[in-house]
Backbone as CSV, one residue per row, in Angstrom:
resi,resn,N_x,N_y,N_z,CA_x,CA_y,CA_z,C_x,C_y,C_z
1,MET,97.979,99.613,118.252,98.692,98.508,118.882,98.824,98.788,120.380
2,THR,98.337,97.864,121.204,98.427,98.006,122.653,99.729,97.388,123.142
3,LEU,100.497,98.155,123.893,101.790,97.668,124.366,101.647,96.987,125.719
4,ASN,102.235,95.797,125.846,102.304,95.151,127.148,103.534,95.678,127.895
5,THR,103.761,95.141,129.080,104.854,95.638,129.923,106.204,95.537,129.232
6,TRP,106.470,94.429,128.555,107.805,94.204,127.989,108.009,94.979,126.697
7,ALA,106.962,95.140,125.916,107.062,95.976,124.723,107.286,97.432,125.123
8,ARG,106.589,97.874,126.184,106.753,99.249,126.656,108.151,99.458,127.242
9,THR,108.652,98.439,127.950,110.001,98.523,128.518,111.039,98.692,127.419
10,TRP,110.915,97.884,126.363,111.835,97.979,125.223,111.719,99.338,124.546
11,GLU,110.489,99.773,124.282,110.290,101.030,123.577,110.878,102.209,124.362
12,THR,110.656,102.220,125.666,111.186,103.299,126.502,112.708,103.333,126.453
13,LEU,113.321,102.155,126.528,114.776,102.050,126.488,115.329,102.563,125.162
14,GLN,114.769,102.105,124.054,115.307,102.459,122.747,115.016,103.906,122.368
15,ARG,113.889,104.408,122.794,113.567,105.813,122.500,114.565,106.742,123.184
16,ALA,114.928,106.395,124.419,115.924,107.195,125.134,117.295,107.043,124.496
17,ALA,117.622,105.837,124.041,118.936,105.598,123.445,119.087,106.332,122.118
18,ILE,118.023,106.380,121.318,118.081,107.098,120.034,118.117,108.604,120.274
19,GLY,117.259,109.080,121.160,117.306,110.475,121.566,116.990,111.491,120.489
20,ASP,116.240,111.098,119.472,115.917,112.007,118.369,114.490,111.687,117.928
21,GLU,113.544,112.560,118.286,112.138,112.277,118.008,111.842,112.231,116.511
22,ALA,112.483,113.105,115.737,112.255,113.095,114.284,112.710,111.765,113.688
23,LEU,113.853,111.285,114.136,114.369,110.003,113.655,113.474,108.864,114.115
24,TRP,112.999,108.960,115.331,112.104,107.947,115.889,110.839,107.826,115.035
25,LEU,110.253,108.953,114.667,109.046,108.942,113.850,109.332,108.480,112.425
26,ALA,110.489,108.853,111.877,110.860,108.401,110.538,110.976,106.887,110.492
27,GLY,111.536,106.310,111.536,111.640,104.853,111.598,110.278,104.193,111.639
28,HIS,109.344,104.785,112.369,107.991,104.233,112.419,107.339,104.281,111.050
29,ASN,107.544,105.386,110.334,106.979,105.503,108.985,107.574,104.460,108.042
30,ASP,108.879,104.229,108.160,109.528,103.223,107.317,108.974,101.836,107.598
31,LEU,108.774,101.533,108.874,108.237,100.225,109.238,106.813,100.075,108.719
32,THR,106.017,101.121,108.875,104.638,101.083,108.403,104.571,100.856,106.897
33,ALA,105.560,101.356,106.183,105.604,101.181,104.734,106.124,99.814,104.322
34,GLY,106.411,98.949,105.293,106.876,97.602,104.970,108.331,97.537,104.584
35,GLY,109.144,98.463,105.109,110.543,98.525,104.706,111.495,97.693,105.525
36,LEU,110.997,96.675,106.233,111.878,95.865,107.082,111.532,94.394,106.938
37,THR,112.537,93.542,106.749,112.341,92.094,106.667,113.418,91.395,107.494
38,HIS,113.291,90.076,107.608,114.276,89.235,108.274,114.591,89.705,109.703
39,LEU,113.540,90.005,110.448,113.724,90.388,111.855,114.218,89.186,112.644
40,THR,115.325,89.366,113.355,115.936,88.279,114.129,116.250,88.763,115.535
41,LEU,115.803,88.004,116.535,116.121,88.290,117.926,116.984,87.163,118.475
42,ALA,118.082,87.537,119.112,119.019,86.585,119.694,119.508,87.175,121.010
43,PRO,120.142,86.382,121.882,120.651,86.944,123.138,121.547,88.158,122.895
44,GLY,121.128,89.296,123.415,121.905,90.519,123.315,121.881,91.191,121.960
45,ARG,120.973,90.785,121.075,121.051,91.309,119.704,119.711,91.242,118.980
46,ALA,119.367,92.336,118.283,118.225,92.365,117.375,118.723,92.894,116.038
47,SER,118.305,92.267,114.949,118.780,92.692,113.638,117.685,92.485,112.602
48,ALA,117.881,93.106,111.435,116.912,92.982,110.352,117.552,93.470,109.064
49,THR,116.805,93.337,107.975,117.208,93.901,106.691,116.235,95.019,106.352
50,ALA,116.774,96.187,106.021,115.936,97.356,105.746,116.100,97.799,104.300
51,THR,114.978,98.031,103.637,115.014,98.583,102.285,114.798,100.084,102.375
52,ASP,115.410,100.812,101.474,115.372,102.272,101.507,115.361,102.784,100.068
53,ARG,114.349,103.595,99.736,114.253,104.078,98.361,115.424,104.974,97.972
54,HIS,116.187,105.440,98.963,117.327,106.305,98.677,118.626,105.516,98.514
55,ARG,118.566,104.187,98.706,119.767,103.350,98.600,119.539,102.249,97.575
56,ALA,120.590,101.923,96.848,120.484,100.863,95.845,120.506,99.483,96.485
57,THR,121.109,99.370,97.649,121.219,98.078,98.328,120.576,98.169,99.706
58,PRO,120.077,97.043,100.241,119.458,97.051,101.570,120.476,97.397,102.653
59,ALA,119.983,97.937,103.745,120.807,98.207,104.921,120.551,97.118,105.954
60,HIS,121.489,96.953,106.876,121.383,95.897,107.881,121.598,96.490,109.271
61,PRO,120.523,97.013,109.877,120.632,97.591,111.214,120.721,96.520,112.295
62,THR,121.476,96.815,113.332,121.634,95.898,114.465,121.610,96.691,115.765
63,ILE,120.875,96.192,116.729,120.850,96.770,118.076,121.456,95.741,119.024
64,THR,122.430,96.180,119.808,123.107,95.283,120.753,122.879,95.793,122.172
65,LEU,122.568,94.880,123.077,122.399,95.224,124.481,123.012,94.121,125.335
66,PRO,123.403,94.428,126.568,124.080,93.422,127.385,123.150,92.294,127.810
67,VAL,123.679,91.089,127.812,122.939,89.945,128.344,123.284,89.782,129.819
68,LEU,122.491,89.019,130.512,122.749,88.784,131.931,124.055,88.019,132.115
69,THR,124.832,88.427,133.114,126.062,87.702,133.432,125.721,86.450,134.229
70,ASP,126.709,85.575,134.418,126.474,84.356,135.193,126.025,84.687,136.607
71,ASP,126.656,85.702,137.228,126.273,86.093,138.589,124.857,86.649,138.621
72,GLN,124.510,87.418,137.608,123.154,87.965,137.561,122.121,86.864,137.364
73,ILE,122.446,85.892,136.534,121.524,84.776,136.320,121.327,83.998,137.614
74,THR,122.421,83.779,138.362,122.328,83.064,139.637,121.433,83.825,140.607
75,ALA,121.621,85.142,140.695,120.803,85.961,141.592,119.345,85.950,141.144
76,TRP,119.135,86.038,139.829,117.785,86.027,139.267,117.066,84.733,139.628
77,GLN,117.762,83.610,139.465,117.134,82.309,139.698,116.875,82.032,141.169
78,ALA,117.686,82.654,142.052,117.541,82.402,143.489,116.502,83.308,144.137
79,ALA,116.126,84.385,143.480,115.217,85.366,144.075,113.776,84.850,144.119
80,SER,113.071,85.231,145.175,111.642,84.916,145.331,111.339,83.476,144.945
81,PRO,111.925,82.509,145.664,111.784,81.103,145.254,110.350,80.586,145.239
82,THR,109.449,81.230,145.993,108.060,80.738,146.019,107.179,81.414,144.969
83,CYS,107.730,82.364,144.240,106.930,83.074,143.234,106.715,82.184,142.010
84,GLY,105.542,82.273,141.449,105.209,81.437,140.300,105.925,81.821,139.019
85,HIS,106.700,82.927,139.049,107.339,83.331,137.807,108.408,82.339,137.353
86,HIS,108.987,81.584,138.291,110.023,80.621,137.903,109.452,79.576,136.947
87,GLN,108.306,79.019,137.305,107.676,78.037,136.435,107.164,78.692,135.168
88,ALA,106.665,79.905,135.299,106.135,80.610,134.126,107.222,80.832,133.081
89,VAL,108.411,81.233,133.511,109.514,81.464,132.580,109.902,80.170,131.877
90,ARG,109.898,79.076,132.618,110.276,77.794,132.017,109.265,77.334,130.974
91,THR,108.047,77.843,131.039,107.028,77.453,130.063,106.831,78.517,128.985
92,GLY,107.772,79.443,128.909,107.740,80.411,127.822,106.980,81.690,128.099
93,LYS,106.716,81.989,129.368,106.020,83.223,129.722,106.976,84.157,130.458
94,LEU,106.622,85.413,130.524,107.445,86.402,131.205,106.520,87.305,132.027
95,PRO,106.255,86.917,133.274,105.310,87.681,134.111,105.783,89.110,134.377
96,ASP,104.818,90.002,134.570,105.138,91.403,134.823,105.887,91.600,136.136
97,CYS,105.769,90.664,137.070,106.428,90.828,138.366,107.949,90.895,138.222
98,LEU,108.481,90.442,137.088,109.925,90.451,136.900,110.479,91.849,136.620
99,THR,109.600,92.833,136.489,110.070,94.216,136.415,110.417,94.747,137.804
100,ASN,110.021,94.002,138.838,110.316,94.363,140.226,111.652,93.742,140.624
101,PRO,112.674,94.548,140.951,113.986,93.990,141.316,113.930,93.005,142.475
102,GLY,112.888,93.115,143.304,112.750,92.165,144.399,112.497,90.753,143.927
103,HIS,112.010,90.607,142.703,111.746,89.281,142.140,112.906,88.787,141.286
104,THR,113.927,89.601,141.128,115.057,89.213,140.271,116.395,89.315,141.007
105,GLY,116.341,89.369,142.333,117.581,89.447,143.105,118.327,90.754,142.885
106,GLY,117.580,91.826,142.603,118.216,93.112,142.381,118.746,93.306,140.975
107,VAL,118.570,92.314,140.111,119.049,92.413,138.729,118.004,93.173,137.906
108,PRO,118.364,94.275,137.267,117.376,95.028,136.489,116.972,94.283,135.216
109,ALA,115.680,94.197,134.987,115.211,93.554,133.754,115.605,94.377,132.538
110,GLN,115.694,95.691,132.738,116.026,96.592,131.639,117.419,97.170,131.840
111,PRO,118.312,97.019,130.885,119.634,97.637,131.012,119.530,99.152,130.864
112,ALA,120.559,99.855,131.254,120.590,101.304,131.066,120.689,101.626,129.579
113,PHE,120.074,102.728,129.152,120.081,103.025,127.721,121.491,103.288,127.214
114,GLU,122.409,103.693,128.120,123.792,103.911,127.700,124.482,102.609,127.307
115,GLU,123.905,101.473,127.727,124.499,100.176,127.412,124.039,99.634,126.059
116,THR,123.110,100.333,125.432,122.625,99.926,124.114,123.513,100.522,123.028
117,THR,123.902,99.712,122.072,124.717,100.213,120.958,124.014,99.911,119.636
118,PHE,124.263,100.769,118.667,123.650,100.634,117.353,124.733,100.499,116.290
119,SER,124.408,99.755,115.250,125.289,99.699,114.085,124.442,99.469,112.847
120,CYS,124.858,100.086,111.729,124.156,99.909,110.461,125.138,100.190,109.340
121,ASP,125.096,99.370,108.295,126.048,99.554,107.201,125.656,100.683,106.248
122,CYS,124.635,101.479,106.618,124.315,102.659,105.813,125.321,103.775,106.062
123,GLY,126.106,103.642,107.135,127.144,104.619,107.426,126.780,105.628,108.493
124,THR,125.552,105.615,108.982,125.103,106.533,110.025,124.477,105.734,111.157
125,SER,124.755,106.148,112.382,124.170,105.448,113.517,124.048,106.411,114.702
126,PRO,122.836,106.539,115.296,121.617,105.848,114.877,121.051,106.448,113.596
127,CYS,120.293,105.640,112.877,119.714,106.048,111.598,118.248,105.641,111.581
128,ARG,117.566,105.971,110.493,116.149,105.620,110.408,115.963,104.107,110.308
129,HIS,116.973,103.387,109.828,116.886,101.922,109.781,116.902,101.344,111.198
130,ILE,117.754,101.915,112.051,117.780,101.512,113.460,116.445,101.822,114.114
131,ALA,115.919,103.017,113.843,114.637,103.404,114.432,113.523,102.460,113.991
132,ALA,113.530,102.075,112.710,112.529,101.127,112.222,112.669,99.790,112.931
133,LEU,113.904,99.378,113.169,114.143,98.111,113.866,113.612,98.162,115.291
134,THR,113.803,99.281,115.978,113.288,99.373,117.354,111.769,99.211,117.364
135,HIS,111.094,99.834,116.395,109.634,99.705,116.332,109.223,98.275,115.973
136,ALA,109.997,97.612,115.121,109.687,96.231,114.746,109.782,95.304,115.958
137,VAL,110.805,95.520,116.783,110.949,94.688,117.983,109.816,94.989,118.967
138,THR,109.426,96.245,119.078,108.287,96.591,119.932,107.042,95.841,119.488
139,ALA,106.812,95.808,118.169,105.652,95.089,117.645,105.749,93.593,117.941
140,ARG,106.950,93.035,117.800,107.141,91.604,118.100,106.847,91.315,119.567
141,LEU,107.367,92.160,120.452,107.164,91.930,121.884,105.708,92.129,122.288
142,SER,104.964,92.908,121.514,103.549,93.098,121.816,102.768,91.800,121.641
143,SER,103.215,90.951,120.724,102.546,89.670,120.506,103.304,88.502,121.131
144,ARG,104.604,88.667,121.382,105.439,87.608,121.956,106.318,88.197,123.052
145,PRO,105.713,88.598,124.183,106.470,89.292,125.231,107.633,88.486,125.797
146,ALA,107.528,87.160,125.792,108.600,86.338,126.348,109.882,86.421,125.533
147,ASP,109.815,86.957,124.315,111.035,87.128,123.521,111.985,88.141,124.161
148,TYR,111.472,88.932,125.096,112.349,89.849,125.829,113.379,89.055,126.628
149,ALA,112.975,87.876,127.124,113.910,87.023,127.856,115.032,86.547,126.941
150,THR,114.719,86.315,125.679,115.755,85.943,124.707,116.767,87.073,124.560
151,LEU,116.273,88.295,124.407,117.168,89.436,124.253,118.091,89.619,125.457
152,ARG,117.588,89.303,126.644,118.384,89.468,127.855,119.235,88.246,128.172
153,GLY,119.062,87.168,127.402,119.891,85.979,127.594,119.500,85.142,128.781
154,LEU,118.220,85.136,129.116,117.746,84.344,130.247,117.758,82.871,129.851
155,PRO,118.571,82.039,130.494,118.745,80.655,130.025,117.525,79.783,130.192
156,GLU,116.611,80.124,131.125,115.450,79.275,131.337,114.419,79.432,130.233
157,HIS,114.573,80.470,129.442,113.561,80.767,128.426,113.637,79.750,127.297
158,PRO,112.578,78.973,127.076,112.603,77.963,126.004,112.420,78.607,124.645
159,ALA,112.753,77.861,123.619,112.582,78.364,122.254,111.106,78.586,121.976
160,GLN,110.796,79.704,121.329,109.421,80.025,120.982,109.082,79.428,119.616
161,PRO,107.789,79.220,119.350,107.404,78.791,118.006,107.884,79.814,116.994
162,PRO,108.203,79.392,115.794,108.713,80.342,114.795,107.710,81.451,114.522
163,ALA,108.253,82.649,114.310,107.404,83.792,113.976,107.077,83.741,112.492
164,ALA,106.503,84.809,111.984,106.142,84.862,110.565,107.372,84.694,109.694
165,SER,107.156,84.261,108.462,108.249,84.049,107.528,109.177,85.251,107.481
166,ALA,110.494,84.975,107.532,111.475,86.049,107.666,111.493,86.983,106.474
167,ASP,111.106,86.497,105.288,111.195,87.361,104.121,109.936,88.188,103.893
168,GLN,108.925,88.041,104.767,107.752,88.884,104.672,108.031,90.223,105.345
169,PRO,107.525,91.330,104.797,107.754,92.629,105.424,107.212,92.669,106.841
170,VAL,107.983,93.279,107.741,107.532,93.492,109.111,106.769,94.797,109.113
171,THR,105.519,94.777,109.572,104.709,95.989,109.583,103.958,96.092,110.892
172,THR,103.282,97.207,111.053,102.436,97.393,112.220,100.991,97.412,111.784
173,THR,100.094,97.059,112.696,98.663,97.094,112.435,97.984,97.801,113.586
174,ARG,96.694,98.066,113.428,95.945,98.629,114.535,94.663,97.834,114.708
175,THR,94.125,97.809,115.925,92.926,97.038,116.230,91.818,97.968,116.679
176,THR,90.623,97.791,116.142,89.490,98.626,116.501,88.856,98.095,117.773
177,PRO,87.985,98.897,118.415,87.289,98.412,119.611,86.493,97.149,119.378
178,ARG,86.077,96.896,118.115,85.328,95.668,117.830,86.229,94.468,117.614
179,GLY,87.538,94.675,117.727,88.456,93.553,117.643,88.935,93.202,116.261
180,LYS,88.611,94.037,115.244,89.059,93.762,113.891,90.428,94.377,113.665
181,THR,91.317,93.606,113.079,92.657,94.096,112.783,92.659,94.755,111.420
182,HIS,93.105,96.015,111.370,93.149,96.749,110.119,94.573,96.806,109.610
183,ILE,94.747,96.551,108.332,96.050,96.588,107.689,96.017,97.686,106.637
184,PRO,97.019,98.560,106.620,97.030,99.625,105.607,96.875,99.070,104.205
185,ALA,96.250,99.854,103.320,95.925,99.369,101.978,97.155,98.936,101.205
186,HIS,98.277,99.679,101.348,99.462,99.299,100.572,100.055,97.988,101.068
187,HIS,99.850,97.674,102.359,100.290,96.372,102.866,99.420,95.258,102.294
188,ALA,98.110,95.523,102.273,97.185,94.512,101.757,97.476,94.217,100.287
189,TRP,97.773,95.270,99.522,98.049,95.084,98.101,99.328,94.287,97.900
190,ALA,100.366,94.569,98.720,101.614,93.809,98.621,101.369,92.348,98.963
191,TRP,100.541,92.129,99.988,100.235,90.745,100.378,99.459,90.046,99.252
192,TYR,98.517,90.762,98.650,97.706,90.188,97.575,98.578,89.746,96.406
193,ARG,99.606,90.528,96.074,100.472,90.191,94.952,101.354,88.996,95.241
194,GLU,101.733,88.800,96.544,102.745,87.793,96.873,102.181,86.528,97.492
195,CYS,100.984,86.605,98.055,100.468,85.473,98.814,99.129,85.010,98.252
196,ALA,98.913,83.687,98.352,97.649,83.125,97.884,96.524,83.408,98.862
197,GLU,96.852,83.526,100.164,95.850,83.725,101.195,95.980,85.125,101.759
198,PRO,94.861,85.722,102.221,94.940,87.046,102.829,95.589,86.957,104.199
199,PRO,96.044,88.086,104.781,96.633,88.074,106.113,95.659,87.487,107.109
200,PRO,96.120,86.668,108.082,95.223,86.058,109.050,94.538,87.102,109.902
201,ALA,93.250,86.860,110.199,92.453,87.701,111.079,92.413,89.141,110.614
202,ALA,92.608,89.376,109.343,92.645,90.754,108.841,91.289,91.144,108.272
203,HIS,90.954,92.409,108.443,89.726,92.937,107.866,90.169,93.912,106.793
204,LEU,90.244,93.467,105.549,90.798,94.269,104.471,89.688,95.071,103.799
205,HIS,89.862,96.368,103.729,88.886,97.214,103.084,89.145,97.230,101.581
206,THR,88.078,97.165,100.798,88.240,97.113,99.355,87.285,98.073,98.669
207,ARG,87.610,98.381,97.422,86.685,99.055,96.531,86.277,98.051,95.453
208,THR,85.007,98.068,95.049,84.534,97.171,94.001,84.105,97.988,92.789
209,ASN,84.658,97.665,91.633,84.285,98.321,90.389,83.020,97.659,89.857
210,ARG,81.957,98.427,89.704,80.672,97.841,89.293,80.716,97.243,87.896
211,ARG,81.516,97.805,87.032,81.562,97.301,85.659,82.304,95.971,85.555
212,THR,83.425,95.880,86.275,84.267,94.681,86.146,84.085,93.691,87.282
213,GLY,83.572,94.184,88.416,83.431,93.311,89.592,84.735,93.059,90.305
214,ILE,85.791,93.748,89.908,87.108,93.541,90.508,87.221,94.368,91.775
215,GLN,87.738,93.734,92.838,87.954,94.411,94.106,89.424,94.742,94.264
216,THR,89.706,95.937,94.726,91.076,96.357,95.020,91.110,96.961,96.402
217,PRO,92.287,96.891,97.097,92.370,97.459,98.447,92.029,98.938,98.440
218,GLY,91.235,99.336,99.446,90.845,100.731,99.582,91.351,101.308,100.882
219,PRO,90.976,102.523,101.207,91.440,103.164,102.430,90.724,102.650,103.646
220,TYR,91.095,103.128,104.842,90.408,102.763,106.062,88.949,103.196,105.978
221,GLY,88.121,102.573,106.778,86.722,102.908,106.773,85.931,101.780,106.111
222,SER,84.667,101.973,105.959,83.819,100.928,105.376,84.161,100.722,103.916
223,SER,83.952,99.498,103.441,84.183,99.204,102.030,83.273,100.085,101.182
224,ARG,83.810,100.531,100.049,83.037,101.411,99.198,82.932,100.827,97.792
225,THR,81.854,101.132,97.126,81.654,100.672,95.754,81.884,101.837,94.815
226,ARG,82.707,101.621,93.816,83.056,102.659,92.874,82.421,102.372,91.520
227,ALA,81.858,103.365,90.935,81.233,103.187,89.627,82.284,103.089,88.555
């Protein structure tokens, strides 16, 4: 997954706020396993539902960060009046120039990591559910960078088209140099059981049983035929 400016900005902020590399990696593993659903982004807040094989009930991690104040919004809107970012924001885009305080009236696009707070009903914070949520938001911003404006409470930011169905697992994918999106086999199998259509733009690797002709998801690499 290639990170754009806003996904990288979010990831850097949350990684510093969590401050635990083992926990950070555990959250990534949980997300990769499809353990997160109902990802929701709102002004100053990101939340989701996390499943955990060690818990009988789902956990509900939430990340809270400060939204822009009225004075900050005024300064943001008045800065660099001839820059095209004003129109871009109104049409649902978030140009990279807004990482430059000179284009935002001195208002930082990224809050300090000390201003980020975590909560989760699993009883521990930060926890692996929080870490999984941070990675899920990074993945969302990689495909919808303007959603960062929603998190910061930028009023000019229009509503985005709806994302994927909230009850589908949030996962990560990787893209090869040839442009094919690869989905882990266990994700493909879960999708196969629940959905009539395969994941969009996905290149699913399968094994084919010669006797039965039945195809099942296989590992990464070229499709293989099994006797």
